[in-house]
N, C-alpha and C positions, 0 to 999 in steps of 0.2 A: 104473806106469812101470817098464821094465826097464833095468838098467845092465849093460853088458858090458865086460870087458877083452878086447881083440882084438889078436892079434899077426899082422902081415902080414910074410911073408918076401919081402924084396926083394933084388936082387943086391948092393946096397951093404951093408945091414945089416937085421936085423929091426926093424920099427917097431911100437911098442905104442900103441894108441889106447884111450880110454875112450869107448864109444858109449852114448848115452842114447836110448831109444825111448819117447817120451811120447805116441805115437799122433797127433801133430800133422802128420805128413807131412814132418818135418824130422829130420835126423840131427845130433845134437850131438856133436862130437868135441872134447873138452877145452874150449877157449875159443872154438871156431868153430861156427857153426850153418850147415849146408849143406842147401839144399832138395833133397828127393828127387824124382826124376822116374821115371815108368814103373814105379812100385812095385807089387809083388804079394806076397801072403803067404797061403798056404793052411793055416797053422797049423804046418806042418813046413818046407816049402820057401819060400824068399823070394828076391826079386831087386829091385834098384833101381839107378838110374843117378844119378851125381853128376857135374856139370861144374865144373871148377876152372880159374881163370885167374890165380891169384896168382903162379905161377912158370912161366908159359906155359900154354897151353890143354891140358887133358887131360880126356877123358871116361872115367869109371870105371864099369864095369858089374859090380856085385856079384851073385853067385849063390851061394846057400848053403842049408844045412839046419840046423834046430835039433833037438837031441836032448836033452830034459830041460834041464839047466843048461849045455849045451855047444852050440857052433855051429862049423861049418867050411864052407869053400867056396873060391871063386876070384874074384879081381878081374881083369877083363879091361880092359887099358889100351891097346888099339889097338897102334900101332907100338912102344910101350914094353914090351909083353909081358903075360903073365898071372902073377899072384902068388897063391899059396895063403894062406889065413888060417885061424886057429882062435881061438875065443873061449870065455869062461866068464862066465856070469851071476853077479852078486854083489849083495848087499843093502847098503844104506847104513847 
């Protein structure tokens, strides 16, 4: 299992998430488990989609690349815009 600290730069303020990848097809963000859709990973580049409805419907398409213990990419949120993210893998 990989754990990542990810910072998403939004217009309001940076948001920091802890992402857990346990290979189950779900992304665990802190205390929430979100099912991943349309996921792909070739060992370097990855993409997946998450749909959320807790504060209004939003579809988020994550596209990124992993380089060693780092990751970076963009989250596409439709009319809400695109947001860059960076992350670092950490051990528990």
